[in-house]
C-alpha positions, 0 to 999 in steps of 0.5 A: 471481490464481487462487483469491484476491484482491488483497485476500486478499493484502493481509490476508495480507501485513499480518499479516506486516508490518503497517508495510510499504507496500502498493499495491493494483492492478487492471485491473477497478475496483470500488468495492467493491474500493477500499473492501475495500483501504482497510479492510485496509490498502492504502496505495494504490490503482491502476488499471492504465493511469490515470497508473500511472508517476505513481502508481508514483512516488509509491508509491516516494516514500512507500516511501522517506519511511517508511524514512527515518522509521524510521531516524530517531533522532527517530522512534525516541524517539517525538517527533512 
């Protein structure tokens, strides 16, 4: 992304929607990027071409689970 990084976008997006699920995807994997992504709230870190379909499937399941939990009357009541 010209002028910004995915981690920069992640930080901005987390401010707007802190409860959302975020998948940080990169073509150029680096330990520093993975660490910064985790530090700023990435739920998953995916390397393009590394079983991408599996990672996206897991991300989709996590999104659905989060949505179901938010709609559950039990979680709304604060029960464990």
